[in-house]
N, C-alpha and C positions, 0 to 999 in steps of 0.2 A: 243575726238576731232580728227577729221581726217584732215590731211594736204595734202592729195593726190591731191585735186583740187585747192589748193592755188597756183595759178600761174598767170602770166601776159605775155603779148607779149613784146618782146624787139624790139622796132622799132625806136630808137633814131637816128641811122645812120649806116654807114658801114665804113669799113677800107680796103683800097686797097694797093697793093704793090707799086703802083705808087705814092700814097700820103704819103708814109713813108719817114722820113728823113733817110739818110744813117748812121747816128750816133744815138744810142739809147738815149743819153743824150739830144740831140736836140729834139727828139721825146718826151721825158719825159718833157722837158721844155715847149713844146707846150701844152701838155695835162694838165700839172700842171697849166699853165696860164689860160687855158680854164675852168678848175675846179674852180679856184679862181673867174674868171669873171662870172661864172654861180652861184656863191655864194653857192657852195657845202659846207655843214657843215663840218668843220674840214678837209679841203683838204689835209693838211700835216699829218693827222693821218695815221699810218700804223701799221699793225700787224708784230711783230718780232717773228719768230719761231726759237727756238733753240732745240738742242737735247743734253741730258745729257750724261755723260760718260757711263751710263748704257743703252743708246739707247732709252731713254724715251723722246718723243717730248713735247714741251710746247710752248704756244704763248701768247702774250699780246700786247695791243695797246700802242704805244708811238708816239711822234711827230717827224717828220723829221725836222732837224734844219739846213740843208744845203746840197747841192750836187753840184758836178762839174764832170769833166772827170775822177777824181780819185775815186769817189764813193758817197755813201749816208751816212750822218752823224746823229748820235743821241747820247744823253748823259744819264748817269745813275749812280746810286750808285754802286760802284765796289764790294760791298758785296751782291748785289741783286742776285736773282736766275738766271736772264738772264746773268749777268756778269760771274757768277760762271760757268754756262754751256758753255758760249763762251770760257772761259779759257780752258775748257776741250775739246771742239769741236768747232772750229772757223767757221765751215760751218753753215750759217744761211740763212733764207729766209725772205724777206719782202713782204708785200701785201698791196696795196693801193686800197681800195674799193670805187670807185667813182660811187656808184649805181645810183645816180640821173642822170648820163650821160650814164648809161648802159656800164660802163667801169671799168676795173680793170687792174692794173699793178703788175706783180710778178717779184721779183728780187731774184736771187740765187747767193751767193758768199761767200767770206771769210771776217770775221770781223777782223779789225786791230785796236789796241789801238791808240787813238789820243795822240799827244804830250801834255805835261803840259801847254805849251804856248797856244795851241789851246783851251784847256779846260778852262784856266784862262780867255782868251778873251771872251768866251761865258758866263762864270759864272758871271763876273762883269757886263754883259749886262742884266742879269735877274733882274726882280723886286725884291726889298729887301725882300718881304714876301716869294718869291720863294727861295731866297738864304737861308733864315732862315729855311725853310722847309727841305732843303737838309741836314742841320745840325741836325734837330730834328728827322728825320725818319731814322731808321735803316731798310732800305727797305727789304721786304720779311721775316723779322723776326716776330715771334709770339708776340702779345701784349695782355694784359688783357682786355683793353677797349679803347673806343674812348677818354675817359677822360684822360687816361694815355698819349696818344699822344698829346692832347691839353696842358696838364700840362708840358710836355717836350718842346713843342713849346714855351710856355710862359717863361720857364727858359732860353731857347736859346735867345729869344727876349730880355730879360733883360741883359743877358751876353754880347750881342753885341749891346747894346743900343747906344753906342757912337762909332763913327769911322766906317771904312769900315769893311765889313764882309769877313774874310779870306776864301780862297778856302779850303774845307775839303780835307784831305789827302785820303779819301775813295771815292771821287767823280771823275768821269772821263767820257770818251766817246769812241765811236767806229766809224770807217768808214768802211762800207760794200763795198768791192771792188767786183763789179759784174763779174760773169762768164757767166751769162745768164739773159736776161730781156725779159719778155713776155708782149705784149700789147694785150688786149682782148676787143673787141667791140661786145656787144650783137646784135644779128641779128634776123630777123623774122624767124618764124618756127624753132627756135633753131639752125639756120645755122649761128652761130657766126663767126666773123672774129678774128683769132688768128695769131699773128706773133711773132716769137722768134728771138732775137738777141743773138748769141753765139760767144764767142771769138774764132778766128781762126788765131793764131799767133798774129800779131799786128793789124789785121783787125777784123771787125764784120761780121759774116755770118748771113744773114736774111733768115728765112724759114717760109712759111705759114704752120700752123698746122691745122689738121682736128678738127672741134669742138666736 
């Protein structure tokens, strides 16, 4: 199978310096809302790339659960591979692939642990089945079969059949505090529009990047 000729033209739109918001979070809010309005599948899905203490990179898809001027928030099992690697090296990268709009956003920054209060507020907002799954799965650990996972889920469901489900002590989350955010808009003839926001003291410096 040859992939050399598997290509298409990017012609959805363009991005200019004059159309950019001065603040990257305002620009991200605009693009996120447009992705939702365009019914992009899983608009909050993002790839989280981490690097181990040995310098080995890895990435996986998670869902963005909130953002503001402080950064981008996601939750995870603190025993997972991503959490263990973040504890060893807090520098991470996020990637939002809004391919339907010929857009992508890349975030580079430092991951900081969320407070227990923040984690608790989100945990109790989750559907009950998702709360149970957090207890049932020892994320990233090896298991013998799907049946073993389902059996553990059934045990947890029985254990917490009555009353509220407590927050697991191994479950938490991170806020990625960005140092750089890039907005990419696909363009005709591969002349894409790329703009990078990078921290410059208390302000954001905006630079156009060559495609």
